[in-house]
N, C-alpha and C positions, 0 to 999 in steps of 0.2 A: 539675892545674895549672888554675887560673882563667883563663877565656877572656877577651880583652879586651872591653869592653862593646860596642865597634862592632860586633864579631862577632856577639854576643848578638842585638843589635837587628836585624842584618841576617838571623840566621835567624828571627826572631820575625816580621819582615816578610814572609819568605818563606812562612813558614806560613799568614800571614792571607790572603796572595794565593792559595794553592793551596787554601785552604778556602773561599774566595769562588768560585773558579773551580768547584770540585766543587759549590756549591751551585747553580750556574746550570746543570749538567747535567741533562737530561729524565730522568723515572724510567722505568723500564720499561713498555710501551705496555700499556693496561688491555685486558679481553676486548672491549669496544667497539670500540677502536682495530684489533683484530685483524680483527674482524668486518666492518668498515668495509673494511678493506684486501683481505680475502678475497673481497668482493663487487663488487669495482672491477670485473672482467671483465665480470659481469652488468649493472653499471649502464651501462658504457659500450659493451655489445654493440650493433652497429648504429646507432652515434652518432658513431663517430670514423671518418674515411675518408681516403683520401689519405696513409697512412701508410708504405706500403711499395710499391716497384716491383719486379715480377717480369720483368725483360727478356727479350726473345727477340732475340739478336743475329744480325745477318747476317753473311755471309762478311766478313772484314776487321775485324770488331768495331769498325765506324765508326758504324753505325746500327742501332738496335733499335726494336721496337715493344712496347707493353703494354698491358693492360687497368686501368682504373680503375673499382671499383666504388664506386658514390656511395650517396647516401640515397634512402630510397623505391623500391629496386631498380634505378634508373637505372644507366647503365654507359657508358664511352667506351672508344675504340680510339684509341691515340695511338703517332705515328711521331716518333722522335727521332734527330736527326744530332747526335751526341756531339762530333763535329769542329768542326762549324759553330756547335753550341749551339744550335740550332732545335727546336721542339716543334711539331707540328700534328697534326690528325686524320689516322689511318691511311687514311681513306677518307670520303666523303661518307656520312654517316650515315644522311640524308633519303633519298637517292637509293637505298641500298641496301635502306632498310626499305620502300620503295615497291616495288622489285622483289621481295622476299620477300614483300609483301602480295598482290601479282598471283599470285605462284607458289602460297600458300598458299590464297588466296581469303578472306583474313579481314584485318582492319586490323592493322598492325605498328606499333609505338612506337618512332620513332628513336632515343628515349633509353632504351629496354628492348629492344634488339635480341635476339632469340632465339639467339644463335650460343653452342653448347656447345664447339665447337673450331674453331679458326681457323689457317690457314697463310698468312702474306703473302710474296708473291714478292719477291726482290730484283732480279730479272731482267727482270720484265715486269710490267706494271700489271693484276696478276691476284692474287684472293685465293681461296682454297679454304676453303669454311665447311661446319659441319655443324650443321643447325637442326632441332629435331624429328625427329630420326632419319633425316634426308635430307642427301645429300652434295652440295654444290653447287660449281660454279666460275663467279665471277662475273670479267667483263671490266670493269676499272674505267674503260675509256674510254667505253664505252656503258652500264655497270651491266647488262648482258643476263645472265641466269642461265641456267646449263645444268646439270642435274643429271647427275652422275657415275653410270655404270652400276654394279650390283652388282660386277661383273668387275672393275672399275677401283679397287676399294677394298681397300686393302690388308689381307692378313689380319694378324689378331692374332699378334704373335710373342712380346710381353712383356706382363707383367702387372704389376700393383701387388703388393707383397709380401703373402703371406697372413700374417695376423696368427697367431702362436703361442698367444696366450691371447686368450680374449674379453674384451673389456671395454667399458663403456659410453662413449656420445659424450659427451665432456667438453668439445668446443671447437667453437664453430660461427664457422668463419671464412668468408672470401669464397665467393660462388657458384661453383660447380664442376659436374662431372657424372662419373659413373663408366658405362662401356659394359660391362654384363655378357655374357660369353661363355661359353655352355654347351657345352663339349666332352663331356658325358657322354650316354649312350645313353635318359636319363629327363628328363622334365620338373622344373625346380628351382624352388623358392619362395624368395623374396627378401623379407627384413626389415631393416628399419632398428632398431638397438639404441639407445634414447632413454637421457636422461640416467639413468634409474632402472636400466637395464638390461634393459627391457621389449622384447619383441618386437614391431614395428609391421610388420605385413604390407603389402607392395608389389607384389604380384602373382606372376607365374609366367613363367619364361624357358623356352619348349619346347626339347626335345632338339637338339641342332645349332645353335640359332638365337642371336641376341644382342638385347640391349634396353638402350637408352640411359636412363639416371635422372639427373634433376636432383638435386642434393644441395648440400653445404655441406662446406668443407675442415674435417678433424677428425671428421665424422660415420664411425659404423662400421655396415658393412653385412654381413649374414649370408646365406649361400646353404645351404639343406637340401634332402634329397631329400624326396619327398612324405610320408614316414614321419616327418619331422622330424629326421631325422639330419643334424648338421651337416657339410657338405661344405668350407665354407671361410669365411673371414671377413677384410674388407678395410676398411682406413681410409682416406677420400677424401682426397687431397692438393688442393693450390690450383690445380694443372694438371689439366685432365681426364684421367682415366686409365681404363685396361682391366683389368677385372677377370677373368680366366680361371678358369672353374670346370672342375677336371677330376674324375675318379671319385675316390671315396673311397679312402684307403690300404688296402691289403689286408694282412692278418695275414701275418706270417712276412717281409715284404718289407723291414723294416728301417725303415719310416716309423712314423708315429704311429698308432695303432691306435684311439686315443680321443682326444677333444679336451679340452684340459688348460684348465679354467675358474678363475678367481680369483673367490670368493664372498665377500662380496658383489663383484660386479662393480665394476672401478675404472675 
């Protein structure tokens, strides 16, 4: 059956429109397009800030504080009232810097406070902070610092998860810290695994001791015995964490008897 001319013209017009639309669709990306996309993280690293908030909520979920990591290693601690819609410094950065400088006997930049861990009280004007391996209690009414005794420091009861496979450090996130706790009966060596999976030595933690290490979220750290045998590996998180190093697994106990590595390291 011969179709009416109007129908044929309609079909022809539709084909023309469809072909024209297809002609405007972009072609598949070239190699250079993919290379530019894959290098985006490297090109924007340490150049883009204030993109996320990790809130520390107080009881009642009405107020929280968080840390901003800024350009040039600067940082700020901010207090937010979600109900009132207000935002203000969590404390006087300059006064706290002066108190820390007096205690440490050296200058402290208020824009680069060396705070590795912080706990802001919701019930009283007090903050607990760890700075350069020492635990301090600061009264925000006077900004007087009092060093907490070793006996007052809570024992590490939890740990960052031990990595099942060794992997290179592929992400450099915000500044953070890891406190290595050596629960073995011998000294352990600490290494950072760089982007190529190479071990970079960062000293030793003595038996039964602990040590705090500045790092970046996403960086991978390795603990070995003095003979180089891997005891544990940990990946730093955006929040300061504790890495508990126990004894190496024993044969016949149902644990790993050797470390499973992906090579080349991923």
